[in-house]
N, C-alpha and C positions, 0 to 999 in steps of 0.2 A: 492513553494505556501504556504505549510505548514509544517513547521517544529518544530519535538516534541522531545526537549531534557529533558522534567522534568517526573518526577515518576507520574504516575496516573492521568495522563491528561484524559480528557473526551469529545469526540466531539460525538453531536446527531443531527440528523435530519437537515444536510444541505447538498447542492450540493456542489462540490470543483472541477473545470472544471480549469485546469492549459492551457494557451492558447500561443500559439507562442509568442517569444519575439524576441531578434535580431537573424538574420540569422545565422544558425550553433550554436547556445546555445540550449544544451540541459537540461531539467529540468523535474524533477518527480514530480508528482502530491502532495503527501504528502510523508515527510522521518521523518521516527522515527530512531532516532541516536542512538549513543552506551548509555547506562545508561537510555535512555527515556523508558518507557511504557503508554501506549497507550488504551484506548477502546475506541471503535466506533461502533454508533447504529445508523441503517437506515441513513447512510451516502453514497452518490453516487460520486465517482470518477473518473477523467479523466484526459490525456495529452495530449497535439498536440503533443508533443515532447517528450517526454519521456516515464516512465513507471508511472502506475497509483500510486503504494503504494510500497515504498523501505522500509524494516525495516534491519536496519546494525547496528547490535549489539544490539540494544534493544528489544523491544517486545509489540505486537499488538494484542489486541483480536476484531474480526470483529462479529458483531452480526446483521443480516439482512441488509448487505452492498451491493453495486452494484461497481464494477470495472471495466470500459468498454470504449472502443473508444479511447484508448492510443497508441501511436504511436509505441510503444513497448511495452514491458511486462504489463499483468494485474499486479501482484505481485510477488515482488523479496525480499527475505529473503537473506542476506548473512553474513558474519562478526560475525558467532556464535548467530543471530538474532533468533527471534520463532516468529509464528503466527498462531493464532486458528482462524478459523472462521465455523459460525455458521448460516446457512440460507443464504449464501451470494452468488452471483454469479460473475464468473469473466469472460466475455465475450466479443467477438468484438473486440480483441486487435491484435496490427499490428505483434506482435510476440508470443513465448508461452503465456499462460494464466498465470502460475504460476513457478516459477523460486526459487530452494533453491541451495546457491554455498557456499562452506567453511565450514569448519569443525566445526560441533556443529550448524549448522543452522537447525532449525525445521520448518514442517508447518504440522499442523493439523486440523481436522474438523470434523463435526458431523451432521447428519439431523436427525430429529426428525422421 
């Protein structure tokens, strides 16, 4: 649905809902790819067939976001990617809320 390969991409105040496509086809709601960096604020993400947000080698900062109602995981960080979440809710997903896979992958967060 949304793929970020650019540096310093910014997304704010939007709802992103990946809906089911062809039978058997899996798709994540948002993907931040190798070399991409994305800041999201006040964004709601969901996916009927995959994970809500996949950070694969890139980086993503989340502020006051919601990742919910995903068929698979809420947030996946892999292949050396990194994600930082502030006041972000990850809930109601079909599998784990947050997954970190692979060498160098990092997930962090803070609460006021």
